[in-house]
N, C-alpha and C positions, 0 to 999 in steps of 0.2 A: 600600646606598646607593652605596658606592664602585664596586661592579660596574656599577651603572646609569650612573654618571657617566663611567665609562671606556669605555662602549660608544658606537659611532657612533649618529647620529640614527636613530630607528626610523621606518619608513614605515607607513602605515595598514594596508595589506594586503601581507604578505610574499609573494614569488613562491614558488609551490609547488616543492618539490624534484622532481627527476626521479623518476618513479615507480619504485618498487622493482622489481628484476628477479626475476621468478618463473620457475620451471623447468617450464613446460608444464602440462597439465591435471591432472597428478598431484601438484600442489604442496600439496595438503591441503584440508580442508573450508573452506567459506565460512560465516561467521557472519551471521545476521540480527540486526542491532543496532538497527533502528528500523522503526516501522510507522506508517502513517497512511492514512486512507480515509474516504470518505463513501458511504453505501449507502442503499438504500430503507429509509425509516423509521429511519435511524441516521446522525446527522451526524458521528459519530466512531467510533473503534475501540472505546472503552469501551461505548458503547450497542450497537454491533454484537455484541460478545462477550456482553453481557448478554442480548440477544435470542436468540442461538444457544443459550446455556446454559439458558435458561428455555423453550426450545421455542416461541418466538414467531414467527409468520408476519408478515413486515414488508412484504408485498405490499399495495398500496392497492387498494381497491374503490370505485367511483364510482357515484353516481346519474346519471341522464341529465342532470339540471340542472347537475351538476358538470363535465361534459365540456367540452373546449375549444370555443369558439364556432365553430370551423371545421366542427364536426359538427352544427351547428344545422339544416342542410338535408339531412342524411344520414338515410335511413330505417334507424334502428337497430332491427332485428328480433331475434328470439330467437337467431339464429345469431351475434350479436355478444356478446363477453365484455367486461364493463366492469371490467377489473382490469389492473394494471400495477405494476411495481416503480418507484416514484417517489422520486427523491432530494429531500430537503428543500431548498428555497430555491436552485434551480439558477441563478436569475437574478441573485443577489447576487455582488458582486465588489468587493474593496477596491483599486480601481485606483490611488488615490493612494499607497497603501503601496508599490506597485511602480513608482511614477513613470510611470504610463501615462496620457496625456492622455484626457479624457472622450470626445472624438470617435474616438480610436483604440480605446478600450475598447468602445465601442458596436459596432464592427466586428469585435471579437475573438470567435471561437467560444467559447461557454461551456466547451467541453471544454478549450481552451487555458487559460482563466481558472482553472478549478477545479483542474486538475492542477498548475498553478503553485502555488496555495495549498497543495494537499496535499503537494507536494514540500517546501515550506518547513516544514510541520508535521512531516513525516517526519524531516527533519534535526534539528529541535528534540527530537523524541522520541528520536533517537539520541544527543542531547547533544553535538552538534558544530556549531560555527559555521564555515561555509565560508571566512570571511575569515581565520580563525586556524588552520584545519586545515593541517597540515604534509604536504601531498601533493596528488595530483590527484584530483578528484571527477568521476566520469562520470555519464551519465544515458542509459538506454535505455527507450523508452516508445512506446506506440501509441495510436490513437484510432479511434472508429467513424466511419462516414460522417457528413459534416457536414450535418445537416438544418437547422441554424440558418441557414446560407448560403442554402439552397434555400427555406426557409419564411419567412425574415425579410428578409435583405438583398437577395435577388433576386426578391422577390414582386411588385414593380412591373413593368408591361409594358415590355419592352425592356431590363430591367436585366441579364439574363444575356447577351444579345447584346452589350451595351456592355462588360461585363467580359471576355468572350471576345475581342472586337476589340482591346482594349487589352493583352491578355496578351502577354508578361510585362513590359511597360515602363510600365504605368500602374496606378494605384490600389494601391499597395503595402500600404496598411493592410488592405485586403480580402484581398489575396493572401497576405501573411505571417501574417495573423491567422486564416486559415481553412484553409489547406492542411495536410495531415497532415505534410508534410516539415518543418514548422517547430515542431512541438510540443516536441520534445526540445531543440532549440537555443534556443528561447525560455526554457526553464527554466534552461539553462546561462548564458544572457546575463543574466537578471534575478537569479540567485543567485550569479553569479560562479564558475561551475564550469568548470574548465579541463581536465578529462579528456574522453574521447570522448562526444559527444552524438549519439545515433543513433535515428532513428525505425524501429520494427519493425512489420511488418504481416503477419499470417497468420490473420485472422479470429478465431475464438473462442479459439485458443491463443496469441494475440499476447502478452499480458502475462506469461505464464509462460515463453514463449520469450525475451522481453525479459530476464527474470531469468537465464535460462541464458547469454545473451550477456554480461550483467553479470558473472556468475561467470567467464566466459572472460577478460574484461578484467582482472579481479583476478588470475587465475592467470597471465596472460601479462605482467603488470606494466605495463599501460598505464593502470591506475587504482589508487588506494589506498583508495578508497571509491566505491561506485556506488549510484545511485538507479535503481530499475527498477519498472515497472508499466504501468498503462494506464487509459484512461477511455472511458466510453460514456455520452453524454448526448444524447438525441434529442428533437425537438419535433414536435408538441405533447406536453407531458408527460402530460396527462390525455386519453388517446385510447383508444378501444376497439379491439379486433381481431376479425376475423371467424374463427370456428372452422371449419376445413376438416378433414373426417375423415382425409384422407391428408396433412395438413400437420404442422408442427412444434409448433403452439401447443395449449395445454391447452383442453379443452372447458368447464371450470368455473373457470378462474383459479387453480387450485392446482397446484403442482408435486409430483407423487406418485412420486418416483424409486423404482424397483424394485418398486412396488406393483402389484397386479392391476388397480387402477382407473386407472392412469396413462394419460393420453391425450395428453400433450405438455407442453411447457415454458411458462413465463411470462417474457417479456422485461422488462428493467428497466434503470435507470440506475445507474452506480456509477463511482467513481474511487478508485484505491488505489496505494500505492507502498511498497516495502520498501527499507531501507538495508542494504547489504551491505559486509562487510570480510573480509579474510583472517582466519581464526580466530586465528592467532598474534598478529596486530596488535590484534585486539579484546581479547584476554586481556591483552596488555601494557598497553593503555591503560585497562583497567578498565571497558570497555563492558558494558552490560547485554546479554546474549545471549538471545534468545528461542528460537532453535533453530539447528542447523547444517545446511547442505546438503552431503550426502556425495557425490552424483553425480546424473547425469541423462542422458537420451538424447532425441534428436529424429529423427523420420523422416517419410516421406510415404507415403500409401496407393498412390501411382502409379495404375495402372488396375485394381488388384485389388479391385474393388467394383462394386456394381450400377449406380451412377451417380455423377456428379461430387460431389453433395452427400451421398451415402451413406457410412457408415463402413465400415472394413475390419477384421474381427476379427483377421486374420493380422498386419496392420501394427501394430495396437494391442498385441497380445501380444508382438511383436518389440521394440517400443520399451520396454515394461515390463521385459522380460528384459535388454535392453541397459542400462537404467538400473541394475538390480541389479548387473550386471557392472561398470559404471563406478564404482558406489559400493563395490564389494568386499563385498557382503552377500548372504546367502541370503534367499529369500522367507520362510522360516520365522522370521526374526528381525524381521519387520515386523508390528506390532500394529494398525495402522490405515491405511486407504486413503481419501483424500478423492477420491471419484469425480468424473468429468466430469458424469455423472448428469443428463441433460437430461429424463428422464421420458418420452421418446418410445417408442412401442411397438416401433419398429425399433432405436433406439439403445441402450436399456437392456440387452436380452438380448445384443446384440453386445458391449457393453462388459464385461458380466459374464462371458461366455464367454472373452473375451480375458484378463481377470484370472485366471480359473481355469486357463486354459491356461498362462499365464506362471508362476503360482505352483506348478503341479503339477510343474514341472521340478525344483524343489529342496525342495518341501514336500509331504509325504505325509499329514500329519494334517489334521483338519477342524475348522472352527469356532474358529480361533485369532485371526483377523484381523477387526476391526470395520470396517464399511463405512458411509460417510455422505457427505453433500454439503450445502454451504451453499445450493444452489439451492432446496431445499425451504423455506428461510427467506426468501430475498431474490429468488429467481428467477434467470434466466440474464442475467448482466450483460455478455454479448457480449465485447467487447475486454477488459474488466476482470475477466472471470470467472476466469481462471487465477490471477491474483495474489490475488483474493479467497479462493479455495480454499487458497492457500499461507498467507495470513495466518491463516485459521481453523486450519490444521494447526499452525502455529508456536505459536499461543496454546493449542492443545490440549496440545502438549508442555510448554509453559511452565507452564501451570496444572494439569497432571496430571489432566485430566478431559476426557471425550469428550462433546460435545453430542449430543442426540438427533436422529435422522432423522425429520423431520415426515411426517405423513400416511401412515405405513407401517402397514398392518394385516395384509395377506397378500401373499405373493410373486407377482410376475408369473408366469403359468403356464409360461413358458419359462425360468424361473430356479429352479434347485434349490440352495437354500442348504444343506440338510441334508448333502449329500455334497460340499460345497465347503470351501475354506479360510476362508470368510467368514460373518459373521453381521451382520444389520442392527442398528444401534444404536437400539433402540426407546425408550430412556430415558437420562437423564444417567448416565454411567458413569465411576467413578473409574479413573484410569490412573496409579498411583503409580510412582515410580522403584523399580528393583530392582537385583539384582546385574549384570544385563546391560542395556546401553543400549536405551532405547525408540526405535523407528524407525517412520516413517510414509512412505507414498507419496502423491503428488499427481499427478493426471492432468488434461490439457487436450487436447481434440481439436478442431481447427478444421475448419469447412466448407471443402472443397477438399483435405483430407487431411493437413495438417501436424499431427503428433501429438507430444506431449512427456509424459514421465513423470519425476518428480523424487523422489529419496529424501532424506528429512529424518531427523535424529537429534537427540535431546535435547541441550541445552547441556551442556558439561562441568560436573561437580559443582564448586561453588564451595568454595574452601578456607575452613575455619572462620575467621572474623575474630577477631582478638585482642580479648577483651572490654575495651572502654574505657568508662569512665564518661562519660556525656554530661552535661555541666554545663548549668546554666541561665544561664550568662553571656550578656549581650546579644550578638546577632549582627546584622550588617547584611545585609539581603536586598535586592539591587538589582533593579529592574524597569525596563525601557525599552520604548517603543513608538514607532510612527511618527506618532501623533496623540494628542491628549489623550483622545479617546473610546476609542481602542485601549488607552491606558495604564490607564484606569479598568477596562476589560474584563479586561486582563491581571492586574491586582491582584485583581479579583473571582475570576477563574479560579484564581489561586494560592490564595486563601482557600478556595475550594471543594475544591481538591485537598488542602489541609492538613486539611480536615475529614474527608475520607474516607481519609486516610493518617496517622493520629495517631502511628503507630510509626516514621515516617520519621526518618532521622538528619538533624538540622538542618544539620550541617556539610556533608553531601553536597548538600543542597538549595542552600546558599549557593554551593558550588563549581559546581553546574550552572548557576545563574543568572549567575555571574560569567564562566564560561569556555565554557559550552555554548549560549549564546544570543547572537544578533547584538545589537549595540548600536545603539540608535536615538536620535533627538534628544530625545524626550520621556521624562524619567526621574523616578524616585522611589525612595526607599528606605523599607523598613520595618525597624524595630528590634525584635527579639523574642528571647527566650531559649529558646523551645521551639516545637514545631510547633503546639501548642495556642494559644500566645500569638500565633503568626503568623496563625492563623485569625481571632482576634479583631482584630488590627491591620488585617488586610485588610478586614474588615467595617466598620471605622471609618475607612477611607481617605477623605480629603476630596475626592478626585477631582482635586486640583491637583498637578501635577508641575513640574519645572523644565526649561527648554530648554537642552540642552547646546550649547556653542559649539565650532566646529571648532578643533582644535589639532594641531600636528605633533609636538610633544614637550614634555616637562616640564623646566624648568630650576630649579635650587635657587640662591637668592641668599643669600650669607653676608656681611652688612654688618659693618664693623669700622673700626678706626682705622689701616689700612695694613698690618696683619699678615697679610692674606690671601696665599696663594701657590698656584700651580697644583698640583693633586693633593691639596689639603689634606683633601678628604673621604675620601681613602683612609687617612689617618693614624688 
């Protein structure tokens, strides 16, 4: 109490410290401390991981009646495939939560909307409130072509000409809400992030390249925490595609990576973000660490390929070898690779040859490295594809199990697994810790030739905690939200989480709710002595909270009969 009273008045949001100075790219591994995403058939990370682990294909298939009305006059013959990776509820957005007026929200690209929500979820998953974080938080992200602008906002005759004529001095709501340039800075503005906010664009490798830029920001000291990822949401959501024998898309709506029956990929929608910190900072602050990034490399095909959209085996091999060098590891130490894996007849053999060429430099044995890709589950998520593969790989390391590669029965005739370092993961495979650290690679190759490969390593082993008896003494669990409806949902979500995590430490849950969540005006508390009781109290919540009133500071009043004196609380 005396310390509190002796301090000057506190402001609501402390100014971030000058970012810590790091010593270049060799400053150490980067920790992945938070994850969030929305994927086809999976509204959150937990559902996504469950689908991967249980070998579930999350690509949607439609009847002709379910197609968007725009296709009512289109002759849908047998050459069309009625399948796509559809994200649940892409049209919904809590504009009020972010203080965005309805008319502005209507003109906001859903890619901007959803990535903003995912960014906040990622920070919550990391357990950090940006208003109380002592340092600079940056954001690097990218998005796909804006079909919402073309298909919705500019659908009326003359609308596109009017927007072009007024550029860049009119209709700022449309301009700022739909151009790719503003997706990262909007997140920074709405979440109060004061590190670098940069849009990254290089086609299918965008979101993994954004992660690499985020790592560089941490290593150079321009950020102390960074959000990185990407989003791809295009409309109409339920639309067919025409199969072309020489094209990129699958003939049957299945993504059969590395399989003999592979005919192409299936595109879909997704949004995902990871939260990164320097490993030493994450350990010091007690962050949960999903995995660490040891190194990476980025290059471009140049003209060394058959055409602009074609891949280059040599460039892919070189970027993988360069990533191993940057990470200071040998290929023989890597136990899993999350492939780009588009399932195209041209792309799969080239990617496999590049992997084998890169691994043969330092690994002579065969069949030691598992090979998989999330694309067989959710399809190709375009801009969000790279970070989706990264999240899958981080969860694979964290949970010590490799999900199966779907639709694999026999190898592509141009792929020889038997004499290679790789084997396809045909079933869920345990991958426990051992005496040597487990490592994995993640690839993303963009149309146009920007390639990236990243090397991940398992999180450092946690020090055994001193066994402390957890009492059943009552604890106060604080919850807040921006509206009464959101408060009720937050309490319900907490109860659901408690039900699936009965072994959680209640004191740690209280600490996360107190210090790792932003504080909003609608508030409630639950009093419980255990996680089990918390679940029950959540289920019995009345739905009514209290509205917090603004305050600058707390003062203590000591009434008396004239004996008060300055500094008496320090006595």
